[in-house]
C-alpha positions, 0 to 999 in steps of 0.5 A: 671539186676536184676530180682525180684520173689515176694511171695503172704505170706498170702496165706492160699491157701484155707485152713483154719488153727489153730490161730499160724498157718505158711501160705502156702503162708510164707511157700513156700517163707520159703522153697525158701529162704531154698533152696538158691535164685539164684544169680540175684533174689530178692525174696521179700514177697507181702501181697497180688497177688489177685490170694485168689483162685488160691492157693500159687501165685509169680510172677517175672517181671524186667524192660522191660521185660514180667512179669508172675504171677503162681498160685496153687504152695505149698511149694514143688515146691520152687526147681521148683520157683527157677528154673524158676526163674533163666530161667527167669534172663537169658532170654533178654525178660523175655521169656523164651521158653517153653522147657526150662521152670519148668512144674509147670512155663508150667501149672501154669500159670495166667497172663502173663504182657507185658513190661511197655512201656515208652513214653517220656515226651513231651517237653513243 
């Protein structure tokens, strides 16, 4: 099963940018692409993760797994984001053991969201 790594490409990371300057979130997305997305991970650029006060942010999710939002990132963190996404893809429930997480995933987690429980529809 594939996991999704969302990267906010509209993030300005608190910076005032000149016209035409590439936003930090878009630079992070490009750095992840350049470093190589791991097998089983689908990289998806998104317009906003509503973590604007937390710098560049990413989210990891997959059906039936815990989801995570990480912030205070930059393009310099691309390899750690890839390592974290790879570890997440290998965790059947989305919970990567603490010591197996990259340091940025230990210290820069903004949210942990439980899996959505699928409730069977009532018979009519």
